[in-house]
C-alpha angles and dihedrals in degrees: 000000000000093000097033122125120238090258091053091047090051091052092048093049094047092047089050091236086133133008125230090246091052091047092050091048090051092058094038090054089049091051090050092050101042112021095079084074095048108028089211094146129061098182131025119172110184094187092052091048094048092050089055091046092051090052089050091051089052090054091049091049091049092051093242098111121130128211093278101036112130096009115128125232140167128230126218107244091245091079118085110239119191113244094005133093113269105191108158082220089283135124085225091070100024091120099037117122110189118234092205144029126256115241090255093051091044093053095047093044090052088052088058099252118155120232114225095184148288120297131226122254144161109293110278087351091288108138147050102232111043089240098116096068117126085221096058139268121314114224131218111250091217091059119001091206088066133075119250094219125254169335089333092037095131093056092046093047092047092054093043092052090043093241084133131015092226138358139194123241141173127232122203099154104353103318094141101035097044098052090040089057094046095050100039100247135118119259133175133196109195129212112296109270096022094105119039119250092207107133094008106121106243127242102159110356099203091052107034115106131166120231142154145254124214141153090254142019090248092057091048091050092055093053096042091052088061097040097051127082143093119301118187090203090070116065091202094052111115117237102218138116113291113251125228101230092190096056098096092040092052090047089052087228111198124228096230108141095011110148113213114196118213111202108220090213090063095057101049134100116325096044112117113244092231089058093045091054093048091049093050091052090051091050090050088057090052091051089053088052090057103267124130127213126222131184115244135173133230097184095180096046090101088064093058095091097053092040093050095046090055098044102039096049089047090057091042093055088056097042095047095050087088091070098084104129095253106104107014143343129043120353125185112254096223130033139143103220141349095281091049090050091053092047097048095040094054093041091053098036102050126065126227098268093049091049090049092054094044090053092048091048094048090049096052091048094049124108111279095023102055094084094040097050117009099043092043090052090052089054090051089051090058092048091051091050091050090052090060091047091055093045092054090057089073102032141032100223137002126232133194145117124318096207135013091233139015121256114316128213120281109265094016096115103019093106094044108060093174091060088048091052092050090060086076094055094116098041106044098072092065092057092048088055096038092236128151119253136182135194122204129177114258106167146311136274124237089273090058093250119141123261122206131210116214120217118192124196137189118260112303092005095124095120091057093046092051092048092048089052092044093053090053090049090053091063100035134048103210090112090055095056113109132197116244108269 
C-alpha cells in the first residue's frame, strides 16, 4: 500500500482489502518511524486524522464514496486548516490555530480525503531550499545531507519518502517544480487563477498558485481536478468551466504530431552536464513516442530573476504588514509603546530571509525608487509574457531543465542569497507569465540524485501537460524509483 497509486488505493478501499483507518495508520506509523530523519512535517495530529478516516470509512460503507474518499494526503503549512496549527514555518505564526479551511483544504476534505498533517517549508514560502523554517531544516530523502528544494520541500520530501501518497504545495517562483525535481517526484503548478488562493497565506499575490505533488502525473491529475474551480471569495480566481485534467490520460491520447519547443536560453552555460544528458535522453523518448522538437527563443528569460526579485518582495512587504502582533500570532513579551511592540514583534517573529525580502520590497516601493525599479520590473514582466506567446505560435509545449544543478548540500548557499535565487532561473518566468508548469523525474546525476524535466504549457493547458508527462511515465520507471527508507 505504501507505493500504491491513487487508483490502486481506491480499488483496495472499495474492495475492503484495507480500511481508511488502517491506511491512515500505515502512513502515520511511517511518519513516526522515519520523519525524525527528514523533518518533512511540522504538525501531525493522529486523533484528527483518525476521525477523518473513520468518517471516510462510513461513506465507503454507505456507498457514497467518491474517487478520493479515504485516501490520505498532507498539506503544505501555508494552507489554513481548521482546528490545526497553520504556521507558515514561522515563529510569527507558531501558535496560530486556523478557525477555517483554505479553499484547497475545503475541496479535498469534501471529497473525503484524510489529512495526515502539515508539511515543513521555507518561512512564508520564501526560499529555495527549505532551510529557513523556524522548525528546522527539511532533508532530502535521497541524501539527508542535501536540501529537498523549496519552498514546498516538506511536501516533496514526504511524497518521495512515501510518508504520504500525495501532498499540496504552493508555487510562487518554482516552489513546486523545483523541489519535485530535487526529490524525484511529479509536481504541477497550474495556470494562475485556476486554484483559489482563499486561505493560502500570501507571499506575493500576483504569483502565488496552489498545486500538487504525487508519484505520477496521473495521481496529480486526480487531485488537481478536485482542487481547481471558481471561488468567489478570491478576486483572482478565474470564472470559467472546470477542466477534467484526466481526460487525455483516460483517452490514452498519443503524442503523434506534438511539437515540443526547446528554449535555447535554457540549455546554455550554467546547466550541469548531468542534467543536460538526462534531459536529452528524455527528449529522445518523446521523439520515439511521436513528438517532434523545435528550437525556440525566450530572449527576455534572463531577466526573469531580477524582475521577480523586485516584484515579489514588493508584494511581500505589503502582504506581511498584517503580522504586527495585534490580532493574532507572535507578540513581543516586553515593549514600551505601540511602535515598540510592532518593532520588537516583527524583529523577533520573522527570520532573516523574510526580513531581507520585506526590506527589498519596501525599498523598491519607496518614493524615488518606485519608477526606477517597480515599474520597470512590471514592463519586463510583460516582455517575458510576450516571449512565451510568440514561442507557442511554433510549438505546443516547451521543455527544459527545472534547475541548473541537482540538490546541493545543506548550508552550502545559506550565506549567499544571490546564488540561492539563481537556482530558480528556469522556473521564475512561468510565474511572471502565469503559465502552467510541471516537473517530472527523468533520471539521476552521477551522485544518484534525481533530475527533473520541466514541461511548460500555454494558459489552461494542464490536461495536455499531464498527458504528455503520463505518456513518458508509461515507458519509463523514473517516477517509480524510491529512496532507501
